[in-house]
C-alpha positions as CSV (number, residue, x, y, z in Angstrom):
1,X,58.4,78.5,-3.8
2,X,56.0,76.4,-5.5
3,X,53.6,75.0,-3.0
4,X,51.4,72.2,-3.9
5,X,47.8,72.8,-3.4
6,X,46.2,70.7,-0.7
7,X,43.7,68.1,-1.9
8,X,40.2,68.5,-0.6
9,X,39.1,65.9,1.9
10,X,36.8,63.3,0.3
11,X,33.6,62.2,2.0
12,X,34.0,58.6,3.2
13,X,32.2,56.2,0.9
14,X,29.0,54.6,2.2
15,X,29.4,51.0,3.2
16,X,27.1,48.2,2.3
17,X,25.3,48.4,5.7
18,X,24.5,52.1,5.2
19,X,23.2,51.4,1.7
20,X,21.0,48.7,3.0
21,X,19.6,50.9,5.7
22,X,18.8,53.7,3.2
23,X,17.0,51.1,0.9
24,X,15.0,49.8,3.9
25,X,13.9,53.3,4.8
26,X,12.8,54.1,1.3
27,X,10.8,50.8,1.1
28,X,9.2,51.6,4.5
29,X,8.1,55.0,3.4
30,X,6.7,53.6,0.1
31,X,4.7,51.0,2.1
32,X,3.2,53.5,4.5
33,X,2.0,55.7,1.6
34,X,0.3,52.7,-0.1
35,X,-1.4,51.6,3.1
36,X,-2.8,55.1,3.6
37,X,-4.2,55.1,0.1
38,X,-5.8,51.6,0.6
39,X,-7.4,52.7,3.9
40,X,-8.9,55.7,2.3
41,X,-10.4,53.6,-0.6
42,X,-14.1,52.7,-0.7
43,X,-13.4,49.0,-1.2
44,X,-11.5,48.9,2.1
45,X,-14.3,50.6,4.0
46,X,-16.9,48.2,2.6
47,X,-14.7,45.2,3.4
48,X,-14.1,46.3,6.9
49,X,-17.8,46.9,7.5
50,X,-18.7,43.5,6.1
51,X,-16.0,41.9,8.3
52,X,-17.5,43.5,11.4
53,X,-20.9,42.3,10.5
54,X,-19.6,38.7,10.0
55,X,-17.9,38.9,13.4
56,X,-21.0,40.0,15.1
57,X,-23.0,37.2,13.4
58,X,-20.5,34.6,14.5
59,X,-20.5,35.8,18.1
60,X,-24.3,35.7,18.1
61,X,-24.4,32.2,16.7
62,X,-21.9,31.0,19.3
63,X,-24.0,32.6,22.1
64,X,-27.2,30.9,20.8
65,X,-25.5,27.6,20.5
66,X,-24.3,27.9,24.2
67,X,-27.8,28.7,25.3
68,X,-29.5,26.0,23.2
69,X,-30.3,22.4,24.0
70,X,-28.1,21.2,21.2
71,X,-24.9,21.6,23.2
72,X,-26.4,19.6,26.1
73,X,-27.6,16.9,23.7
74,X,-24.2,16.6,22.1
75,X,-22.5,16.3,25.5
76,X,-25.0,13.6,26.6
77,X,-24.4,11.7,23.3
78,X,-20.6,11.8,23.9
79,X,-21.0,10.4,27.3
80,X,-23.2,7.6,26.0
81,X,-20.7,6.8,23.3
82,X,-17.8,6.7,25.8
83,X,-19.8,4.3,28.1
84,X,-20.7,2.0,25.2
85,X,-17.1,2.0,23.9
86,X,-15.8,1.1,27.4
87,X,-18.3,-1.8,27.6
88,X,-17.4,-3.0,24.2
89,X,-13.7,-2.8,25.1
90,X,-14.2,-4.8,28.3
91,X,-16.2,-7.4,26.5
92,X,-13.5,-7.8,23.8
93,X,-10.9,-8.0,26.5
94,X,-12.8,-10.8,28.3
95,X,-13.4,-12.7,25.0
96,X,-9.7,-12.4,24.2
97,X,-8.8,-14.0,27.5
98,X,-11.2,-16.8,27.0
99,X,-9.8,-17.5,23.5
100,X,-6.3,-17.5,24.9
101,X,-7.2,-19.9,27.6
102,X,-8.9,-22.3,25.2
103,X,-5.9,-22.1,22.9
104,X,-3.5,-22.9,25.7
105,X,-5.6,-25.9,26.8
106,X,-5.7,-27.2,23.2
107,X,-1.9,-26.8,22.9
108,X,-1.5,-28.7,26.1
109,X,-3.7,-31.5,24.8
110,X,-1.6,-31.7,21.6
111,X,1.6,-31.7,23.5
112,X,0.3,-34.6,25.7
113,X,-0.7,-36.6,22.6
114,X,2.7,-36.1,21.1
115,X,4.5,-37.2,24.3
116,X,2.4,-40.3,24.7
117,X,3.2,-41.6,21.2
118,X,6.4,-43.7,21.1
119,X,9.3,-42.2,19.2
120,X,10.0,-43.9,15.9
121,X,13.0,-46.1,15.7
122,X,15.8,-44.4,13.9
123,X,17.4,-46.4,11.2
124,X,20.3,-45.6,9.0
125,X,19.3,-43.4,6.1
126,X,19.3,-45.3,2.9
127,X,21.6,-43.9,0.3
128,X,20.2,-44.3,-3.2
129,X,22.8,-45.3,-5.7
130,X,23.2,-42.9,-8.5
131,X,22.0,-44.4,-11.7
132,X,22.8,-42.9,-15.1
133,X,19.7,-41.5,-16.7
134,X,18.7,-43.5,-19.7
135,X,17.5,-41.6,-22.7
136,X,13.8,-41.9,-23.1
137,X,12.6,-43.0,-26.5
138,X,10.8,-40.3,-28.4
139,X,8.3,-42.6,-30.0
140,X,7.3,-46.2,-29.8
141,X,7.7,-48.4,-32.8
142,X,5.2,-51.0,-33.8
143,X,6.4,-53.7,-36.2
144,X,4.0,-54.8,-38.9
145,X,4.8,-57.3,-41.5
146,X,7.8,-56.0,-43.3
147,X,7.1,-52.3,-42.5
148,X,7.8,-50.2,-39.4
149,X,5.2,-47.6,-38.3
150,X,6.1,-45.0,-35.8
151,X,3.4,-43.5,-33.7
152,X,3.8,-40.3,-31.7
153,X,3.8,-40.4,-27.9
154,X,0.6,-39.1,-26.2
155,X,1.1,-35.8,-24.3
156,X,-1.0,-35.2,-21.2
157,X,-2.1,-31.6,-20.7
158,X,-2.1,-30.2,-17.2
159,X,-5.6,-28.8,-17.9
160,X,-8.7,-29.9,-16.0
161,X,-10.0,-32.3,-18.6
162,X,-8.1,-34.0,-21.4
163,X,-9.7,-33.4,-24.8
164,X,-9.5,-36.3,-27.2
165,X,-8.4,-35.4,-30.7
166,X,-9.5,-37.1,-33.9
167,X,-7.3,-40.1,-34.5
168,X,-4.6,-39.7,-37.0
169,X,-4.6,-42.0,-40.0
170,X,-1.6,-44.3,-40.1
171,X,-1.1,-46.0,-43.3
172,X,0.0,-49.6,-43.0
173,X,-0.9,-52.8,-44.5
174,X,-4.3,-54.1,-43.6
175,X,-3.0,-57.2,-41.8
176,X,-1.6,-55.2,-38.9
177,X,-3.5,-52.1,-38.0
178,X,-2.0,-49.9,-35.4
179,X,-4.1,-48.1,-32.8
180,X,-4.4,-44.4,-33.3
181,X,-2.6,-42.1,-30.8
182,X,-4.5,-40.0,-28.4
183,X,-3.4,-36.4,-28.1
184,X,-4.6,-33.6,-25.9
185,X,-5.0,-30.1,-27.0
186,X,-3.6,-27.4,-24.7
């Protein structure tokens, strides 16, 4: 009989979790090796020595500051500032109350004055009749003997001072001379 050969059992495939664990272990080993190399280097030794010296210097400075008069002077100064601030606050509070009292009294006086005045008699409101707007003439006409001369209307500028312009020459017969128009420059 032909017997089929048995298949060999396969190893179970690694899951994602197992792969991540292996990767983490490798990274951890790599980091440990690099840290050992850095600690053995001369730069690390010099830096750690300098850091210890700085630490000792700072501790000494703090101890000296605690023993010195400077700390006491600063504490006294803070106490003085707090007292002065409290006095100033109390004075401002007192002044605010005085101002509020004066304002209240003044408002009472104004209210009394308003009450003592008689109320105005109410009358029916006047209704203005609507008038059609008349067209304003653009220019005035001045009649001279047999000729008509039109002179421009003067324009007032909203400026502070009106500046007089040179009069314009209007040609007309000598019998009726028209007055020159005054214009303002803007």
